[in-house]
C-alpha positions as CSV (number, residue, x, y, z in Angstrom):
1,M,0.0,0.0,0.0
2,T,1.3,3.4,-0.9
3,E,2.2,5.6,2.1
4,I,-0.6,8.1,2.7
5,G,0.0,11.0,5.1
6,L,-2.7,11.8,7.5
7,D,-2.0,15.5,7.7
8,V,-2.7,17.0,11.2
9,L,-4.3,13.7,12.1
10,E,-0.9,12.1,12.4
11,D,-0.5,13.7,15.9
12,T,-4.2,13.7,16.9
13,L,-5.2,11.1,19.6
14,S,-8.9,11.5,18.8
15,F,-8.3,10.2,15.2
16,Y,-6.5,7.1,16.4
17,I,-9.0,6.5,19.2
18,R,-12.0,6.8,16.8
19,S,-10.4,4.6,14.2
20,L,-9.3,2.0,16.6
21,N,-12.7,2.0,18.4
22,M,-14.3,1.0,15.1
23,A,-11.7,-1.8,14.5
24,V,-11.7,-3.1,18.0
25,S,-15.6,-3.1,18.1
26,R,-15.8,-5.1,14.9
27,D,-13.2,-7.6,16.3
28,L,-15.1,-7.9,19.6
29,D,-18.4,-8.4,17.8
30,Q,-16.8,-11.3,16.0
31,S,-15.5,-12.8,19.2
32,L,-19.0,-12.5,20.8
33,E,-20.9,-13.6,17.6
34,G,-24.2,-15.2,18.5
35,L,-24.3,-13.9,22.1
36,D,-26.9,-11.4,23.3
37,V,-24.3,-8.7,23.9
38,A,-22.8,-8.7,20.4
39,R,-23.5,-5.7,18.1
40,G,-24.3,-2.4,19.7
41,T,-22.7,-0.3,22.3
42,G,-23.3,-0.4,26.0
43,K,-24.7,-3.9,26.5
44,I,-21.4,-5.5,27.8
45,T,-20.8,-2.7,30.2
46,T,-24.4,-2.7,31.4
47,L,-24.4,-6.4,31.9
48,L,-21.2,-6.4,33.9
49,L,-22.1,-3.4,36.0
50,V,-25.5,-4.9,36.9
51,D,-23.8,-8.2,37.7
52,R,-21.2,-6.5,40.0
53,H,-23.6,-3.9,41.5
54,P,-27.1,-5.4,42.1
55,G,-29.7,-2.6,42.4
56,I,-27.6,-0.1,40.3
57,R,-29.7,2.7,38.8
58,P,-30.0,3.1,35.0
59,S,-28.8,6.7,35.4
60,V,-25.5,5.6,36.8
61,I,-24.9,3.2,34.0
62,A,-26.0,5.8,31.4
63,Q,-23.3,8.1,32.9
64,M,-20.7,5.4,32.7
65,I,-21.4,4.5,29.0
66,L,-22.2,8.1,27.9
67,K,-25.8,7.4,26.8
68,D,-28.8,9.7,27.1
69,R,-31.9,8.7,29.0
70,S,-33.9,7.5,25.9
71,A,-31.0,5.5,24.5
72,M,-30.4,3.9,27.9
73,G,-34.1,3.0,28.1
74,R,-34.0,1.3,24.7
75,L,-30.9,-0.6,25.7
76,L,-32.5,-1.8,29.0
77,E,-35.7,-2.8,27.2
78,Q,-33.7,-4.9,24.7
79,M,-31.7,-6.6,27.5
80,E,-34.9,-7.3,29.5
81,E,-36.5,-8.9,26.4
82,H,-33.5,-11.1,26.1
83,G,-33.9,-12.2,29.8
84,L,-30.6,-10.7,30.9
85,L,-31.8,-8.3,33.6
86,T,-34.8,-7.0,35.4
87,R,-35.9,-3.6,36.5
88,E,-37.6,-3.0,39.8
89,V,-38.7,0.0,41.8
90,S,-35.8,1.1,44.0
91,S,-36.2,0.3,47.7
92,D,-34.9,3.7,48.8
93,D,-36.6,5.9,46.2
94,N,-39.9,4.7,44.6
95,R,-39.4,7.1,41.7
96,A,-36.1,5.4,40.7
97,Q,-35.5,2.0,39.1
98,A,-33.0,-0.6,40.3
99,L,-31.4,-3.1,38.0
100,Y,-30.8,-6.8,38.8
101,I,-29.1,-9.5,36.8
102,T,-31.0,-12.7,36.0
103,G,-29.6,-16.2,36.0
104,K,-29.2,-16.1,32.3
105,G,-27.5,-12.7,32.5
106,R,-25.1,-13.9,35.2
107,E,-24.2,-17.0,33.1
108,L,-23.6,-14.7,30.1
109,A,-21.5,-12.3,32.2
110,D,-19.3,-15.2,33.4
111,R,-19.0,-16.5,29.8
112,I,-18.0,-13.2,28.3
113,R,-15.4,-12.0,30.8
114,P,-12.6,-14.3,29.6
115,I,-13.6,-13.6,26.0
116,I,-13.3,-9.9,26.4
117,T,-10.0,-10.1,28.2
118,R,-8.5,-12.4,25.6
119,Q,-9.8,-10.4,22.7
120,S,-8.4,-7.2,24.1
121,R,-4.9,-8.7,24.6
122,D,-5.0,-10.4,21.2
123,F,-6.1,-7.3,19.4
124,F,-3.4,-5.2,21.0
125,S,-0.8,-8.0,20.8
126,D,1.8,-5.7,19.2
127,I,2.2,-3.7,22.4
128,T,4.3,-4.7,25.4
129,D,2.9,-5.4,28.8
130,E,4.5,-2.1,30.0
131,E,2.9,-0.2,27.1
132,H,-0.4,-1.9,27.9
133,A,-0.3,-0.9,31.5
134,M,0.7,2.7,30.6
135,L,-2.2,3.0,28.1
136,I,-4.7,1.6,30.6
137,R,-3.5,4.3,33.1
138,V,-3.7,7.2,30.7
139,L,-6.9,6.2,29.0
140,G,-8.5,5.2,32.3
141,R,-7.7,8.5,33.8
142,T,-9.2,10.4,30.8
143,Y,-12.3,8.2,30.8
144,R,-12.8,8.8,34.6
145,R,-12.6,12.5,34.0
146,V,-15.0,12.4,31.0
147,V,-17.7,10.4,32.9
148,G,-17.3,12.6,36.0
149,L,-15.5,10.2,38.3
150,E,-12.5,12.5,38.7
151,P,-12.5,16.2,38.9
152,N,-11.8,18.3,35.9
153,D,-8.6,20.3,36.7
154,E,-9.8,23.1,34.4
155,A,-12.4,24.3,36.8
């Protein structure tokens, strides 16, 4: 393939992150083919968060996966239809919903954890363990700031 310069994009993290997001998402979908969490964004994170945090509110998950209320509602509806989770009225606030994993959802969560871990390491097999750890630290810190888990130093 002929060398094609990327102009200012050569030094733009957002270009690489967007491009790699599309590629890694396609690869992950192939690894999860046929499972209820393949294709679409937010299902894996939602499933794993509900499994780890019984009673978690949809608004918390929406914040973590950067979805608006209506998109989160559609996602939860789809996951309920697939028998992966249930919604109940929150015991501490009857205006809020609490999410709970079903037996089928727990089995799926247990099944996909090793697939996700293996796919991530396989996809990024060209980076060293040290580079991997450094990228996780840097991207994790930025992610936590974006979703509001860490203060924004600009304020």
